[in-house]
VOPA-224720 format. One line per field, with one value per atom (N, C-alpha, C): atom name; residue in three letters; residue number from 1; x, z, y. Coordinates in nm, 3 decimals, m for minus. Example, Ala and Ser with C-alpha at 12.3 -4.5 7.8 and 13.67 -1.06 7.14 Angstrom:
at	c(N, CA, C, N, CA, C)
aa	c(ALA, ALA, ALA, SER, SER, SER)
i	c(1, 1, 1, 2, 2, 2)
u	c(1.319, 1.230, 1.320, 1.285, 1.367, 1.290)
w	c(0.780, 0.780, 0.780, 0.708, 0.714, 0.787)
v	c(m0.569, m0.450, m0.330, m0.225, m0.106, 0.003)
This chain:
at	c(N, CA, C, N, CA, C, N, CA, C, N, CA, C, N, CA, C, N, CA, C, N, CA, C, N, CA, C, N, CA, C, N, CA, C, N, CA, C, N, CA, C, N, CA, C, N, CA, C, N, CA, C, N, CA, C, N, CA, C, N, CA, C, N, CA, C, N, CA, C, N, CA, C, N, CA, C, N, CA, C, N, CA, C, N, CA, C, N, CA, C, N, CA, C, N, CA, C, N, CA, C, N, CA, C, N, CA, C, N, CA, C, N, CA, C, N, CA, C, N, CA, C, N, CA, C, N, CA, C, N, CA, C, N, CA, C, N, CA, C, N, CA, C, N, CA, C, N, CA, C, N, CA, C, N, CA, C, N, CA, C, N, CA, C, N, CA, C, N, CA, C, N, CA, C, N, CA, C, N, CA, C, N, CA, C, N, CA, C, N, CA, C, N, CA, C, N, CA, C, N, CA, C, N, CA, C, N, CA, C, N, CA, C, N, CA, C, N, CA, C, N, CA, C, N, CA, C, N, CA, C, N, CA, C, N, CA, C, N, CA, C, N, CA, C, N, CA, C, N, CA, C, N, CA, C, N, CA, C, N, CA, C, N, CA, C, N, CA, C, N, CA, C, N, CA, C, N, CA, C, N, CA, C, N, CA, C, N, CA, C, N, CA, C, N, CA, C, N, CA, C, N, CA, C, N, CA, C, N, CA, C, N, CA, C, N, CA, C, N, CA, C, N, CA, C, N, CA, C, N, CA, C, N, CA, C, N, CA, C, N, CA, C, N, CA, C, N, CA, C, N, CA, C, N, CA, C, N, CA, C, N, CA, C, N, CA, C, N, CA, C, N, CA, C, N, CA, C, N, CA, C, N, CA, C, N, CA, C, N, CA, C, N, CA, C, N, CA, C, N, CA, C, N, CA, C, N, CA, C, N, CA, C, N, CA, C, N, CA, C, N, CA, C, N, CA, C, N, CA, C, N, CA, C, N, CA, C, N, CA, C, N, CA, C, N, CA, C, N, CA, C, N, CA, C, N, CA, C, N, CA, C, N, CA, C, N, CA, C, N, CA, C, N, CA, C, N, CA, C, N, CA, C, N, CA, C, N, CA, C, N, CA, C, N, CA, C, N, CA, C, N, CA, C, N, CA, C, N, CA, C, N, CA, C, N, CA, C, N, CA, C, N, CA, C, N, CA, C, N, CA, C, N, CA, C, N, CA, C, N, CA, C, N, CA, C, N, CA, C, N, CA, C, N, CA, C, N, CA, C, N, CA, C, N, CA, C, N, CA, C, N, CA, C, N, CA, C, N, CA, C, N, CA, C, N, CA, C, N, CA, C, N, CA, C, N, CA, C, N, CA, C, N, CA, C, N, CA, C, N, CA, C, N, CA, C, N, CA, C, N, CA, C, N, CA, C, N, CA, C, N, CA, C, N, CA, C, N, CA, C, N, CA, C, N, CA, C, N, CA, C, N, CA, C, N, CA, C, N, CA, C, N, CA, C, N, CA, C, N, CA, C, N, CA, C)
aa	c(MET, MET, MET, LYS, LYS, LYS, ALA, ALA, ALA, GLN, GLN, GLN, ARG, ARG, ARG, PRO, PRO, PRO, THR, THR, THR, GLN, GLN, GLN, ASN, ASN, ASN, LEU, LEU, LEU, ILE, ILE, ILE, THR, THR, THR, PRO, PRO, PRO, VAL, VAL, VAL, GLY, GLY, GLY, VAL, VAL, VAL, VAL, VAL, VAL, CYS, CYS, CYS, TYR, TYR, TYR, PRO, PRO, PRO, LYS, LYS, LYS, LEU, LEU, LEU, PHE, PHE, PHE, GLU, GLU, GLU, LYS, LYS, LYS, GLY, GLY, GLY, LEU, LEU, LEU, SER, SER, SER, TRP, TRP, TRP, ASP, ASP, ASP, LYS, LYS, LYS, LYS, LYS, LYS, GLU, GLU, GLU, PRO, PRO, PRO, ALA, ALA, ALA, SER, SER, SER, HIS, HIS, HIS, TYR, TYR, TYR, THR, THR, THR, ALA, ALA, ALA, THR, THR, THR, LEU, LEU, LEU, ALA, ALA, ALA, PHE, PHE, PHE, ARG, ARG, ARG, VAL, VAL, VAL, GLU, GLU, GLU, ALA, ALA, ALA, ASP, ASP, ASP, LEU, LEU, LEU, THR, THR, THR, ASP, ASP, ASP, LEU, LEU, LEU, GLU, GLU, GLU, ASN, ASN, ASN, ALA, ALA, ALA, LEU, LEU, LEU, ALA, ALA, ALA, ASN, ASN, ASN, VAL, VAL, VAL, ALA, ALA, ALA, LYS, LYS, LYS, GLN, GLN, GLN, PHE, PHE, PHE, VAL, VAL, VAL, ASP, ASP, ASP, PHE, PHE, PHE, LYS, LYS, LYS, GLY, GLY, GLY, MET, MET, MET, SER, SER, SER, PHE, PHE, PHE, PRO, PRO, PRO, LYS, LYS, LYS, ALA, ALA, ALA, PHE, PHE, PHE, VAL, VAL, VAL, GLU, GLU, GLU, ASP, ASP, ASP, PHE, PHE, PHE, PRO, PRO, PRO, ASN, ASN, ASN, PRO, PRO, PRO, LYS, LYS, LYS, GLY, GLY, GLY, SER, SER, SER, ALA, ALA, ALA, LYS, LYS, LYS, THR, THR, THR, PRO, PRO, PRO, LEU, LEU, LEU, GLN, GLN, GLN, THR, THR, THR, ASP, ASP, ASP, ARG, ARG, ARG, SER, SER, SER, LYS, LYS, LYS, LEU, LEU, LEU, ASP, ASP, ASP, LYS, LYS, LYS, MET, MET, MET, GLY, GLY, GLY, LEU, LEU, LEU, ASP, ASP, ASP, ASP, ASP, ASP, ASN, ASN, ASN, PHE, PHE, PHE, ASP, ASP, ASP, ARG, ARG, ARG, PHE, PHE, PHE, ILE, ILE, ILE, SER, SER, SER, LEU, LEU, LEU, LYS, LYS, LYS, SER, SER, SER, PRO, PRO, PRO, ASN, ASN, ASN, ARG, ARG, ARG, ILE, ILE, ILE, GLY, GLY, GLY, LEU, LEU, LEU, ARG, ARG, ARG, ASP, ASP, ASP, ALA, ALA, ALA, THR, THR, THR, ASP, ASP, ASP, THR, THR, THR, ARG, ARG, ARG, GLU, GLU, GLU, LEU, LEU, LEU, GLU, GLU, GLU, PRO, PRO, PRO, GLU, GLU, GLU, GLU, GLU, GLU, VAL, VAL, VAL, TYR, TYR, TYR, ALA, ALA, ALA, GLY, GLY, GLY, VAL, VAL, VAL, LEU, LEU, LEU, GLY, GLY, GLY, ARG, ARG, ARG, PHE, PHE, PHE, ASP, ASP, ASP, ILE, ILE, ILE, SER, SER, SER, VAL, VAL, VAL, PHE, PHE, PHE, PRO, PRO, PRO, TYR, TYR, TYR, PHE, PHE, PHE, SER, SER, SER, SER, SER, SER, ALA, ALA, ALA, THR, THR, THR, ASN, ASN, ASN, CYS, CYS, CYS, GLY, GLY, GLY, VAL, VAL, VAL, THR, THR, THR, CYS, CYS, CYS, TRP, TRP, TRP, MET, MET, MET, ASN, ASN, ASN, ALA, ALA, ALA, PHE, PHE, PHE, GLN, GLN, GLN, LYS, LYS, LYS, VAL, VAL, VAL, GLY, GLY, GLY, ASP, ASP, ASP, GLY, GLY, GLY, THR, THR, THR, GLN, GLN, GLN, ILE, ILE, ILE, GLY, GLY, GLY, GLY, GLY, GLY, ARG, ARG, ARG, ARG, ARG, ARG, VAL, VAL, VAL, SER, SER, SER, PHE, PHE, PHE, GLY, GLY, GLY, VAL, VAL, VAL, ALA, ALA, ALA, GLU, GLU, GLU, ASP, ASP, ASP, VAL, VAL, VAL, GLU, GLU, GLU, MET, MET, MET, MET, MET, MET, GLU, GLU, GLU, LEU, LEU, LEU)
i	c(1, 1, 1, 2, 2, 2, 3, 3, 3, 4, 4, 4, 5, 5, 5, 6, 6, 6, 7, 7, 7, 8, 8, 8, 9, 9, 9, 10, 10, 10, 11, 11, 11, 12, 12, 12, 13, 13, 13, 14, 14, 14, 15, 15, 15, 16, 16, 16, 17, 17, 17, 18, 18, 18, 19, 19, 19, 20, 20, 20, 21, 21, 21, 22, 22, 22, 23, 23, 23, 24, 24, 24, 25, 25, 25, 26, 26, 26, 27, 27, 27, 28, 28, 28, 29, 29, 29, 30, 30, 30, 31, 31, 31, 32, 32, 32, 33, 33, 33, 34, 34, 34, 35, 35, 35, 36, 36, 36, 37, 37, 37, 38, 38, 38, 39, 39, 39, 40, 40, 40, 41, 41, 41, 42, 42, 42, 43, 43, 43, 44, 44, 44, 45, 45, 45, 46, 46, 46, 47, 47, 47, 48, 48, 48, 49, 49, 49, 50, 50, 50, 51, 51, 51, 52, 52, 52, 53, 53, 53, 54, 54, 54, 55, 55, 55, 56, 56, 56, 57, 57, 57, 58, 58, 58, 59, 59, 59, 60, 60, 60, 61, 61, 61, 62, 62, 62, 63, 63, 63, 64, 64, 64, 65, 65, 65, 66, 66, 66, 67, 67, 67, 68, 68, 68, 69, 69, 69, 70, 70, 70, 71, 71, 71, 72, 72, 72, 73, 73, 73, 74, 74, 74, 75, 75, 75, 76, 76, 76, 77, 77, 77, 78, 78, 78, 79, 79, 79, 80, 80, 80, 81, 81, 81, 82, 82, 82, 83, 83, 83, 84, 84, 84, 85, 85, 85, 86, 86, 86, 87, 87, 87, 88, 88, 88, 89, 89, 89, 90, 90, 90, 91, 91, 91, 92, 92, 92, 93, 93, 93, 94, 94, 94, 95, 95, 95, 96, 96, 96, 97, 97, 97, 98, 98, 98, 99, 99, 99, 100, 100, 100, 101, 101, 101, 102, 102, 102, 103, 103, 103, 104, 104, 104, 105, 105, 105, 106, 106, 106, 107, 107, 107, 108, 108, 108, 109, 109, 109, 110, 110, 110, 111, 111, 111, 112, 112, 112, 113, 113, 113, 114, 114, 114, 115, 115, 115, 116, 116, 116, 117, 117, 117, 118, 118, 118, 119, 119, 119, 120, 120, 120, 121, 121, 121, 122, 122, 122, 123, 123, 123, 124, 124, 124, 125, 125, 125, 126, 126, 126, 127, 127, 127, 128, 128, 128, 129, 129, 129, 130, 130, 130, 131, 131, 131, 132, 132, 132, 133, 133, 133, 134, 134, 134, 135, 135, 135, 136, 136, 136, 137, 137, 137, 138, 138, 138, 139, 139, 139, 140, 140, 140, 141, 141, 141, 142, 142, 142, 143, 143, 143, 144, 144, 144, 145, 145, 145, 146, 146, 146, 147, 147, 147, 148, 148, 148, 149, 149, 149, 150, 150, 150, 151, 151, 151, 152, 152, 152, 153, 153, 153, 154, 154, 154, 155, 155, 155, 156, 156, 156, 157, 157, 157, 158, 158, 158, 159, 159, 159, 160, 160, 160, 161, 161, 161, 162, 162, 162, 163, 163, 163, 164, 164, 164, 165, 165, 165, 166, 166, 166, 167, 167, 167, 168, 168, 168, 169, 169, 169, 170, 170, 170, 171, 171, 171, 172, 172, 172, 173, 173, 173, 174, 174, 174, 175, 175, 175, 176, 176, 176, 177, 177, 177, 178, 178, 178, 179, 179, 179, 180, 180, 180, 181, 181, 181, 182, 182, 182, 183, 183, 183, 184, 184, 184, 185, 185, 185, 186, 186, 186, 187, 187, 187, 188, 188, 188, 189, 189, 189, 190, 190, 190, 191, 191, 191, 192, 192, 192, 193, 193, 193)
u	c(10.497, 10.549, 10.455, 10.510, 10.431, 10.378, 10.250, 10.188, 10.246, 10.262, 10.312, 10.196, 10.216, 10.115, 10.100, 9.976, 9.958, 10.014, 10.095, 10.155, 10.155, 10.136, 10.141, 10.223, 10.315, 10.397, 10.347, 10.355, 10.318, 10.376, 10.370, 10.413, 10.287, 10.280, 10.163, 10.162, 10.045, 10.044, 10.114, 10.145, 10.206, 10.106, 10.157, 10.073, 10.156, 10.093, 10.158, 10.191, 10.316, 10.359, 10.325, 10.260, 10.226, 10.286, 10.324, 10.380, 10.493, 10.593, 10.701, 10.795, 10.811, 10.912, 10.995, 11.078, 11.151, 11.300, 11.351, 11.492, 11.511, 11.405, 11.408, 11.272, 11.272, 11.145, 11.067, 10.936, 10.852, 10.709, 10.623, 10.481, 10.417, 10.314, 10.238, 10.158, 10.099, 10.026, 9.914, 9.851, 9.741, 9.791, 9.923, 9.989, 9.944, 9.898, 9.854, 9.960, 10.054, 10.158, 10.272, 10.334, 10.446, 10.568, 10.650, 10.770, 10.875, 10.847, 10.943, 10.939, 10.860, 10.846, 10.878, 10.926, 10.931, 10.790, 10.739, 10.601, 10.588, 10.481, 10.444, 10.298, 10.237, 10.102, 10.113, 10.046, 10.047, 9.904, 9.880, 9.746, 9.736, 9.617, 9.596, 9.491, 9.515, 9.418, 9.294, 9.183, 9.055, 9.068, 9.142, 9.152, 9.254, 9.325, 9.425, 9.359, 9.419, 9.368, 9.428, 9.345, 9.391, 9.343, 9.305, 9.251, 9.348, 9.476, 9.574, 9.589, 9.592, 9.604, 9.481, 9.363, 9.239, 9.230, 9.268, 9.266, 9.364, 9.483, 9.582, 9.530, 9.470, 9.414, 9.305, 9.216, 9.106, 9.157, 9.252, 9.304, 9.375, 9.455, 9.527, 9.428, 9.325, 9.223, 9.154, 9.120, 9.050, 9.142, 9.268, 9.363, 9.389, 9.382, 9.410, 9.307, 9.185, 9.080, 9.124, 9.178, 9.223, 9.351, 9.442, 9.571, 9.557, 9.480, 9.475, 9.377, 9.282, 9.182, 9.076, 9.084, 8.981, 8.957, 8.852, 8.821, 8.811, 8.832, 8.800, 8.649, 8.599, 8.454, 8.402, 8.290, 8.235, 8.224, 8.180, 8.163, 8.295, 8.405, 8.536, 8.571, 8.558, 8.594, 8.493, 8.366, 8.263, 8.258, 8.286, 8.272, 8.404, 8.514, 8.643, 8.640, 8.698, 8.795, 8.735, 8.606, 8.543, 8.475, 8.554, 8.497, 8.415, 8.315, 8.234, 8.283, 8.250, 8.285, 8.423, 8.483, 8.608, 8.734, 8.723, 8.841, 8.895, 9.027, 9.091, 9.157, 9.155, 9.223, 9.310, 9.428, 9.513, 9.466, 9.379, 9.329, 9.205, 9.212, 9.104, 9.053, 8.931, 8.867, 8.819, 8.867, 8.820, 8.856, 8.755, 8.777, 8.838, 8.798, 8.852, 9.002, 9.049, 9.193, 9.267, 9.207, 9.268, 9.277, 9.175, 9.179, 9.293, 9.311, 9.420, 9.556, 9.565, 9.690, 9.714, 9.612, 9.624, 9.596, 9.519, 9.491, 9.350, 9.337, 9.208, 9.121, 9.007, 8.909, 8.954, 9.069, 9.123, 9.181, 9.191, 9.241, 9.126, 9.110, 8.998, 9.035, 9.159, 9.199, 9.344, 9.376, 9.514, 9.540, 9.669, 9.709, 9.819, 9.807, 9.907, 10.007, 10.135, 10.242, 10.339, 10.404, 10.505, 10.609, 10.721, 10.827, 10.911, 10.951, 11.040, 11.185, 11.215, 11.351, 11.352, 11.465, 11.478, 11.468, 11.394, 11.370, 11.464, 11.473, 11.548, 11.472, 11.542, 11.482, 11.558, 11.493, 11.562, 11.504, 11.586, 11.539, 11.463, 11.410, 11.326, 11.400, 11.531, 11.608, 11.665, 11.639, 11.687, 11.839, 11.907, 12.052, 12.121, 12.044, 12.107, 12.007, 12.062, 11.983, 11.945, 11.824, 11.777, 11.836, 11.851, 11.893, 11.768, 11.781, 11.664, 11.584, 11.651, 11.579, 11.499, 11.522, 11.449, 11.318, 11.295, 11.172, 11.098, 10.986, 10.911, 10.762, 10.679, 10.534, 10.498, 10.450, 10.416, 10.493, 10.601, 10.679, 10.595, 10.618, 10.546, 10.627, 10.562, 10.634, 10.546, 10.611, 10.540, 10.625, 10.557, 10.622, 10.613, 10.715, 10.710, 10.660, 10.548, 10.490, 10.463, 10.452, 10.406, 10.275, 10.176, 10.043, 10.027, 9.988, 9.964, 9.862, 9.800, 9.696, 9.755, 9.676, 9.708, 9.578, 9.590, 9.473, 9.518, 9.480, 9.510, 9.382, 9.270, 9.139, 9.034, 8.909, 8.801, 8.793, 8.849, 8.845, 8.978, 9.080, 9.208, 9.257, 9.200, 9.237, 9.224, 9.288, 9.278, 9.392, 9.417, 9.525, 9.612, 9.742, 9.834, 9.932, 9.998, 10.097, 10.228, 10.334, 10.468, 10.542, 10.611, 10.687, 10.824, 10.866, 10.997, 11.094, 11.042, 11.125, 11.036, 11.098, 11.028, 11.103, 11.028, 11.088, 11.023, 11.104, 11.056, 11.044, 10.927, 10.910, 10.898, 10.889, 10.882, 10.865, 10.886, 10.865, 10.722, 10.663, 10.531, 10.542, 10.432, 10.428, 10.432, 10.524, 10.533, 10.403, 10.351, 10.226, 10.251, 10.162, 10.174, 10.048, 9.933, 9.808, 9.732, 9.786, 9.710, 9.668, 9.562, 9.508, 9.585, 9.630, 9.706, 9.666, 9.699, 9.677, 9.811, 9.815, 9.940, 9.915, 10.016, 10.017, 10.109, 10.060, 10.138, 10.176, 10.305, 10.354, 10.359, 10.305, 10.303, 10.403, 10.488, 10.575, 10.716, 10.732, 10.863, 10.880, 10.998, 11.027, 11.033, 10.978, 10.979, 11.111, 11.151, 11.276, 11.269, 11.382, 11.388, 11.409, 11.334, 11.341, 11.408)
w	c(2.933, 3.050, 3.167, 3.281, 3.399, 3.459, 3.495, 3.557, 3.697, 3.733, 3.865, 3.962, 4.084, 4.186, 4.209, 4.212, 4.232, 4.367, 4.363, 4.483, 4.468, 4.578, 4.575, 4.695, 4.672, 4.779, 4.814, 4.942, 4.984, 5.120, 5.158, 5.289, 5.370, 5.491, 5.574, 5.630, 5.673, 5.750, 5.885, 5.955, 6.088, 6.182, 6.265, 6.365, 6.488, 6.582, 6.705, 6.692, 6.713, 6.703, 6.833, 6.818, 6.932, 6.908, 7.013, 7.006, 6.904, 6.908, 6.809, 6.837, 6.740, 6.741, 6.614, 6.616, 6.497, 6.503, 6.621, 6.635, 6.653, 6.693, 6.709, 6.670, 6.618, 6.577, 6.700, 6.688, 6.800, 6.757, 6.851, 6.824, 6.817, 6.735, 6.731, 6.860, 6.883, 7.007, 7.030, 6.923, 6.943, 6.943, 6.935, 6.940, 6.828, 6.716, 6.603, 6.494, 6.492, 6.391, 6.436, 6.344, 6.381, 6.426, 6.506, 6.558, 6.449, 6.327, 6.219, 6.154, 6.207, 6.148, 6.248, 6.195, 6.270, 6.258, 6.364, 6.361, 6.428, 6.392, 6.458, 6.425, 6.509, 6.485, 6.484, 6.388, 6.377, 6.394, 6.498, 6.527, 6.476, 6.422, 6.361, 6.437, 6.443, 6.505, 6.417, 6.476, 6.407, 6.282, 6.292, 6.180, 6.074, 6.093, 5.995, 5.861, 5.753, 5.619, 5.570, 5.569, 5.528, 5.387, 5.309, 5.174, 5.088, 5.086, 5.003, 5.048, 5.178, 5.231, 5.197, 5.220, 5.188, 5.039, 4.955, 4.810, 4.769, 4.829, 4.797, 4.834, 4.951, 4.994, 4.898, 4.861, 4.771, 4.631, 4.579, 4.444, 4.434, 4.533, 4.531, 4.536, 4.618, 4.625, 4.491, 4.427, 4.298, 4.188, 4.187, 4.087, 4.103, 4.225, 4.253, 4.186, 4.173, 4.106, 3.965, 3.892, 3.755, 3.752, 3.843, 3.845, 3.872, 3.971, 4.018, 3.939, 3.870, 3.799, 3.893, 4.017, 4.114, 4.192, 4.267, 4.331, 4.482, 4.546, 4.687, 4.699, 4.818, 4.833, 4.781, 4.711, 4.645, 4.741, 4.863, 4.960, 4.994, 4.986, 5.020, 4.925, 4.797, 4.697, 4.696, 4.703, 4.694, 4.816, 4.933, 5.057, 5.113, 5.037, 5.087, 5.109, 5.214, 5.304, 5.428, 5.434, 5.547, 5.500, 5.462, 5.405, 5.506, 5.453, 5.535, 5.511, 5.599, 5.578, 5.626, 5.566, 5.617, 5.563, 5.459, 5.404, 5.505, 5.506, 5.608, 5.548, 5.624, 5.588, 5.707, 5.684, 5.796, 5.864, 5.798, 5.856, 5.938, 6.067, 6.156, 6.240, 6.291, 6.371, 6.506, 6.550, 6.673, 6.796, 6.857, 6.973, 7.090, 7.111, 7.225, 7.209, 7.086, 7.063, 7.083, 7.040, 7.064, 7.214, 7.289, 7.434, 7.495, 7.445, 7.497, 7.467, 7.359, 7.325, 7.415, 7.491, 7.580, 7.512, 7.403, 7.325, 7.355, 7.363, 7.394, 7.270, 7.283, 7.174, 7.060, 7.071, 6.960, 6.851, 6.879, 6.783, 6.745, 6.614, 6.573, 6.475, 6.425, 6.329, 6.353, 6.315, 6.326, 6.217, 6.187, 6.085, 6.142, 6.114, 6.157, 6.044, 6.077, 5.978, 6.017, 5.916, 5.944, 5.833, 5.861, 5.762, 5.800, 5.702, 5.733, 5.756, 5.713, 5.723, 5.811, 5.873, 5.951, 5.857, 5.898, 5.812, 5.851, 5.762, 5.793, 5.896, 5.995, 6.103, 6.109, 6.061, 6.044, 6.136, 6.164, 6.244, 6.155, 6.217, 6.145, 6.033, 6.046, 5.942, 5.840, 5.859, 5.771, 5.758, 5.869, 5.866, 5.943, 6.024, 6.101, 6.133, 6.160, 6.201, 6.349, 6.383, 6.521, 6.610, 6.737, 6.840, 6.898, 6.953, 7.008, 7.111, 7.197, 7.299, 7.240, 7.114, 7.050, 6.987, 6.980, 6.920, 7.029, 7.072, 7.185, 7.157, 7.234, 7.220, 7.260, 7.165, 7.187, 7.099, 7.033, 6.946, 6.825, 6.772, 6.657, 6.531, 6.427, 6.304, 6.191, 6.081, 5.963, 5.899, 5.824, 5.760, 5.608, 5.541, 5.398, 5.393, 5.325, 5.323, 5.181, 5.168, 5.044, 5.076, 4.994, 5.011, 4.906, 4.947, 4.850, 4.901, 4.810, 4.849, 4.883, 4.953, 4.973, 4.964, 4.921, 4.903, 4.912, 5.017, 5.024, 5.024, 5.058, 5.051, 5.069, 5.051, 5.067, 5.210, 5.304, 5.443, 5.489, 5.404, 5.440, 5.323, 5.314, 5.207, 5.257, 5.187, 5.224, 5.165, 5.226, 5.186, 5.308, 5.290, 5.401, 5.367, 5.468, 5.449, 5.511, 5.431, 5.479, 5.492, 5.602, 5.623, 5.559, 5.496, 5.431, 5.509, 5.569, 5.644, 5.741, 5.844, 5.944, 5.964, 5.978, 6.010, 6.136, 6.237, 6.362, 6.337, 6.370, 6.351, 6.482, 6.592, 6.722, 6.836, 6.955, 7.074, 7.122, 7.167, 7.227, 7.369, 7.439, 7.573, 7.562, 7.634, 7.629, 7.680, 7.606, 7.644, 7.689, 7.773, 7.823, 7.899, 7.832, 7.894, 7.957, 7.952, 8.006, 7.892, 7.914, 7.811, 7.809, 7.691, 7.677, 7.548, 7.536, 7.414, 7.360, 7.231, 7.168, 7.078, 7.065, 6.964, 6.853, 6.730, 6.618, 6.526, 6.499, 6.407, 6.267, 6.169, 6.031, 5.943, 5.999, 5.918, 5.900, 5.916, 5.902, 5.757, 5.700, 5.564, 5.563, 5.460, 5.452, 5.399, 5.449, 5.405, 5.257, 5.191, 5.053, 5.051, 4.966, 4.961, 4.835)
v	c(4.574, 4.639, 4.615, 4.575, 4.546, 4.676, 4.675, 4.793, 4.815, 4.940, 4.975, 4.993, 4.948, 4.968, 5.118, 5.169, 5.313, 5.358, 5.462, 5.518, 5.669, 5.738, 5.884, 5.931, 6.024, 6.080, 6.219, 6.254, 6.388, 6.418, 6.546, 6.592, 6.618, 6.563, 6.583, 6.725, 6.772, 6.896, 6.873, 6.980, 6.970, 6.905, 6.815, 6.749, 6.717, 6.651, 6.609, 6.461, 6.426, 6.287, 6.215, 6.101, 6.015, 5.878, 5.811, 5.676, 5.663, 5.751, 5.740, 5.623, 5.539, 5.433, 5.455, 5.561, 5.603, 5.571, 5.539, 5.504, 5.354, 5.286, 5.141, 5.086, 4.967, 4.906, 4.863, 4.871, 4.831, 4.814, 4.783, 4.769, 4.906, 4.919, 5.044, 5.056, 5.172, 5.197, 5.098, 5.047, 4.952, 4.807, 4.789, 4.659, 4.564, 4.620, 4.538, 4.528, 4.621, 4.619, 4.529, 4.459, 4.372, 4.452, 4.389, 4.454, 4.476, 4.437, 4.452, 4.590, 4.682, 4.815, 4.925, 5.036, 5.161, 5.219, 5.280, 5.328, 5.465, 5.534, 5.659, 5.687, 5.767, 5.817, 5.969, 6.032, 6.178, 6.227, 6.307, 6.360, 6.504, 6.536, 6.667, 6.747, 6.877, 6.969, 6.978, 7.019, 7.031, 7.118, 7.229, 7.323, 7.283, 7.173, 7.131, 7.098, 7.146, 7.118, 6.986, 6.882, 6.749, 6.713, 6.813, 6.790, 6.710, 6.747, 6.675, 6.531, 6.509, 6.373, 6.290, 6.345, 6.273, 6.242, 6.339, 6.316, 6.207, 6.207, 6.104, 5.966, 5.953, 5.824, 5.778, 5.869, 5.834, 5.800, 5.880, 5.856, 5.722, 5.689, 5.561, 5.445, 5.457, 5.350, 5.332, 5.443, 5.435, 5.381, 5.421, 5.372, 5.223, 5.175, 5.034, 4.944, 4.991, 4.913, 4.877, 4.974, 4.949, 4.867, 4.892, 4.824, 4.674, 4.639, 4.501, 4.415, 4.477, 4.398, 4.343, 4.381, 4.348, 4.475, 4.479, 4.606, 4.592, 4.706, 4.714, 4.698, 4.671, 4.675, 4.808, 4.805, 4.924, 5.043, 5.017, 5.127, 5.193, 5.119, 5.175, 5.288, 5.264, 5.365, 5.479, 5.447, 5.551, 5.641, 5.586, 5.661, 5.714, 5.696, 5.740, 5.890, 5.946, 5.887, 5.821, 5.802, 5.735, 5.607, 5.506, 5.385, 5.306, 5.240, 5.151, 5.009, 4.920, 4.781, 4.747, 4.645, 4.590, 4.657, 4.738, 4.805, 4.907, 4.924, 5.006, 5.130, 5.237, 5.360, 5.401, 5.458, 5.499, 5.627, 5.705, 5.830, 5.798, 5.822, 5.782, 5.899, 5.882, 5.986, 5.934, 5.821, 5.757, 5.841, 5.904, 5.992, 5.916, 5.791, 5.716, 5.694, 5.674, 5.658, 5.791, 5.901, 6.032, 6.060, 6.020, 6.037, 5.955, 5.832, 5.748, 5.810, 5.886, 5.954, 6.074, 6.113, 6.228, 6.360, 6.358, 6.479, 6.531, 6.663, 6.723, 6.733, 6.799, 6.808, 6.899, 6.964, 7.042, 6.952, 6.823, 6.724, 6.632, 6.607, 6.522, 6.411, 6.408, 6.304, 6.264, 6.143, 6.096, 5.994, 5.976, 5.881, 5.792, 5.663, 5.566, 5.546, 5.552, 5.542, 5.432, 5.374, 5.272, 5.272, 5.203, 5.188, 5.067, 4.987, 4.875, 4.921, 5.044, 5.098, 5.222, 5.250, 5.372, 5.492, 5.593, 5.709, 5.823, 5.922, 6.042, 6.125, 6.175, 6.255, 6.387, 6.495, 6.623, 6.730, 6.833, 6.945, 7.044, 7.149, 7.245, 7.317, 7.334, 7.402, 7.305, 7.176, 7.070, 7.071, 7.104, 7.110, 6.997, 6.924, 6.816, 6.706, 6.589, 6.473, 6.488, 6.447, 6.458, 6.349, 6.380, 6.285, 6.220, 6.099, 6.029, 6.111, 6.187, 6.263, 6.380, 6.413, 6.523, 6.478, 6.348, 6.295, 6.219, 6.273, 6.218, 6.234, 6.166, 6.181, 6.324, 6.400, 6.540, 6.636, 6.588, 6.674, 6.715, 6.834, 6.884, 6.859, 6.808, 6.782, 6.737, 6.702, 6.653, 6.544, 6.460, 6.346, 6.356, 6.308, 6.278, 6.134, 6.110, 5.976, 5.928, 5.797, 5.732, 5.662, 5.687, 5.628, 5.519, 5.400, 5.294, 5.194, 5.119, 5.023, 4.887, 4.809, 4.667, 4.588, 4.466, 4.381, 4.236, 4.167, 4.024, 3.942, 4.006, 3.942, 4.050, 4.014, 4.112, 4.164, 4.090, 4.135, 4.195, 4.193, 4.251, 4.337, 4.456, 4.548, 4.690, 4.781, 4.920, 5.000, 5.115, 5.203, 5.223, 5.224, 5.243, 5.355, 5.406, 5.512, 5.470, 5.479, 5.451, 5.583, 5.599, 5.723, 5.710, 5.819, 5.825, 5.913, 6.021, 6.116, 6.192, 6.247, 6.328, 6.458, 6.568, 6.697, 6.751, 6.772, 6.833, 6.983, 7.040, 7.184, 7.260, 7.187, 7.254, 7.156, 7.207, 7.127, 7.145, 7.037, 7.040, 6.988, 6.988, 6.932, 6.781, 6.719, 6.573, 6.514, 6.417, 6.354, 6.211, 6.165, 6.030, 5.993, 6.004, 5.966, 6.081, 6.203, 6.315, 6.407, 6.483, 6.570, 6.701, 6.740, 6.864, 6.935, 7.061, 7.138, 7.183, 7.215, 7.255, 7.374, 7.460, 7.564, 7.516, 7.520, 7.468, 7.581, 7.596, 7.697, 7.637, 7.707, 7.659, 7.732, 7.818, 7.902, 7.845, 7.716, 7.652, 7.607, 7.630, 7.584, 7.432, 7.369, 7.223, 7.173, 7.058, 6.996, 6.964, 6.964, 6.919, 6.771, 6.702, 6.555, 6.509)
């Protein structure tokens, strides 16, 4: 029986969506992703508990070592979720990128997401599909994601996250290069997947 590539599914904590390309394919905010994907960036407040996300990223990286018969650079697995060297993680802490997103110092981490297929976009009550004008840079929500590794060479390896669905949990201030703050409500029931 062929071994399966390690994958882990989870629901992210609530965050602020930046650079959403969820209704049409486009380039990611840093223009490094191909136009063949739907993309979004989800920024998290300082107090957000990202333990499950960090554990999923680390577990998938460690499982990949056994699955592939080759390993990520040693520092990647040992130092996850903040790997050193050329290995990549979608969870980032780059303050200059958060500033470009227009987010203040209440935000300290963000994750880049993509999908080759259009994802489900649901409202807070999970009763209807969202309209394009309801999903904008600054909207509050969470994603159902799949975490998995990739490895094409020692210089092109890491863990990536593909989005499966999005749930809007509230409206935020639309952002577009200016610094803003947000209040995030955590009392919304999560969609059933």
